[in-house]
BAPATI-66732 format. One record per residue (C-alpha): residue in three letters; y, x, z; residue number from 1; chain. Coordinates in Angstrom, 3 decimals. Example, Ala and Ser with C-alpha at 12.3 -4.5 7.8 and 13.67 -1.06 7.14 Angstrom:
type_py_px_pz_seq_mol
Ala_-4.500_12.300_7.800_1_A
Ser_-1.060_13.670_7.140_2_A
***
This chain:
type_py_px_pz_seq_mol
Unk_112.145_118.791_80.920_1_A
Unk_108.886_119.491_82.719_2_A
Unk_108.519_120.739_86.264_3_A
Unk_105.745_121.207_88.777_4_A
Unk_106.677_120.934_92.431_5_A
Unk_104.309_122.686_94.824_6_A
Unk_104.710_121.401_98.367_7_A
Unk_102.986_122.203_101.616_8_A
Unk_103.230_119.371_104.121_9_A
Unk_102.936_119.671_107.893_10_A
Unk_99.572_118.059_108.708_11_A
Unk_101.170_116.075_111.557_12_A
Unk_103.195_114.140_108.988_13_A
Unk_100.745_113.983_106.084_14_A
Unk_100.063_110.235_105.955_15_A
Unk_103.708_109.361_106.445_16_A
Unk_104.781_111.907_103.809_17_A
Unk_102.309_110.571_101.236_18_A
Unk_103.544_107.005_101.765_19_A
Unk_107.182_108.036_101.302_20_A
Unk_106.370_110.106_98.198_21_A
Unk_104.327_107.307_96.640_22_A
Unk_107.237_104.891_97.113_23_A
Unk_109.736_107.371_95.616_24_A
Unk_107.561_108.180_92.596_25_A
Unk_106.974_104.503_91.810_26_A
Unk_110.686_103.668_92.069_27_A
Unk_111.650_106.633_89.886_28_A
Unk_109.313_105.646_87.045_29_A
Unk_110.171_101.946_87.313_30_A
Unk_113.957_102.226_87.669_31_A
Unk_114.953_105.321_85.708_32_A
Unk_114.663_105.270_81.906_33_A
Unk_114.847_109.076_81.766_34_A
Unk_111.924_109.604_84.131_35_A
Unk_108.836_109.819_81.946_36_A
Unk_106.413_110.808_84.684_37_A
Unk_106.373_111.629_88.363_38_A
Unk_102.724_112.135_89.177_39_A
Unk_102.001_113.237_92.751_40_A
Unk_98.592_114.636_93.657_41_A
Unk_97.011_116.705_96.402_42_A
Unk_94.200_119.233_96.623_43_A
Unk_90.853_117.635_97.458_44_A
Unk_89.872_120.319_99.932_45_A
Unk_93.361_120.842_101.357_46_A
Unk_95.333_117.590_101.348_47_A
Unk_98.456_119.219_102.825_48_A
Unk_98.906_121.018_99.484_49_A
Unk_100.730_118.559_97.241_50_A
Unk_101.738_119.048_93.620_51_A
Unk_103.956_116.767_91.586_52_A
Unk_104.021_116.783_87.801_53_A
Unk_107.528_115.733_86.783_54_A
Unk_108.476_114.942_83.181_55_A
Unk_112.022_113.922_82.295_56_A
Unk_113.528_112.906_78.947_57_A
Unk_116.221_115.564_79.386_58_A
Unk_117.938_117.852_81.864_59_A
Unk_120.597_115.154_82.269_60_A
Unk_117.909_112.605_83.237_61_A
Unk_116.696_115.034_85.896_62_A
Unk_120.234_115.534_87.238_63_A
Unk_120.715_111.746_87.398_64_A
Unk_117.380_111.417_89.205_65_A
Unk_118.608_113.742_91.963_66_A
Unk_121.468_111.331_92.729_67_A
Unk_119.445_108.109_92.974_68_A
Unk_119.143_106.318_96.314_69_A
Unk_115.332_106.437_96.253_70_A
Unk_115.251_110.213_95.664_71_A
Unk_117.908_110.883_98.307_72_A
Unk_115.980_108.742_100.803_73_A
Unk_112.779_110.669_100.016_74_A
Unk_114.515_114.036_100.334_75_A
Unk_116.288_113.327_103.624_76_A
Unk_113.390_111.510_105.292_77_A
Unk_110.822_114.235_104.505_78_A
Unk_112.837_117.378_105.306_79_A
Unk_111.066_118.050_108.607_80_A
Unk_107.664_117.255_107.047_81_A
Unk_107.787_119.916_104.322_82_A
Unk_106.697_123.424_105.290_83_A
Unk_107.328_124.924_101.851_84_A
Unk_108.587_123.899_98.418_85_A
Unk_108.272_125.774_95.144_86_A
Unk_109.755_124.306_91.947_87_A
Unk_108.286_125.668_88.715_88_A
Unk_109.960_124.893_85.393_89_A
Unk_107.433_124.558_82.575_90_A
Unk_107.488_124.392_78.766_91_A
Unk_105.181_122.141_76.768_92_A
Unk_102.770_123.820_74.380_93_A
Unk_102.364_120.619_72.353_94_A
Unk_105.168_118.149_73.030_95_A
Unk_104.091_115.911_70.140_96_A
Unk_100.821_115.041_71.880_97_A
Unk_102.546_113.923_75.098_98_A
Unk_103.339_110.435_73.789_99_A
Unk_99.679_110.001_72.872_100_A
Unk_98.572_111.010_76.368_101_A
Unk_100.680_108.347_78.027_102_A
Unk_99.766_105.778_75.388_103_A
Unk_96.064_106.269_76.186_104_A
Unk_96.675_105.222_79.798_105_A
Unk_97.371_101.666_78.548_106_A
Unk_94.191_101.355_76.469_107_A
Unk_91.497_99.182_78.043_108_A
Unk_87.864_100.121_77.252_109_A
***
């Protein structure tokens, strides 16, 4: 399962939001076997526009993710910080290459 989350953050909370999101993403990848990738990023010229690439092993892994303490803490502690949220479900064009992409991140030049 692949999803892109598009989030607009209130600029008054931006630094705090990014710290909370970074902590949640790290915990999700480290603690949840079904979380393949949670990769938060923001627009260079508009840092309040955040996107998160989310890749899960299955729909069930995603559903389990939504019940974890670290996700629930993220969700409840950032509610007032988020101005808008758009969740976009995606389909991979070449799922076979995905394992190679993540493998390359571990290669040292």
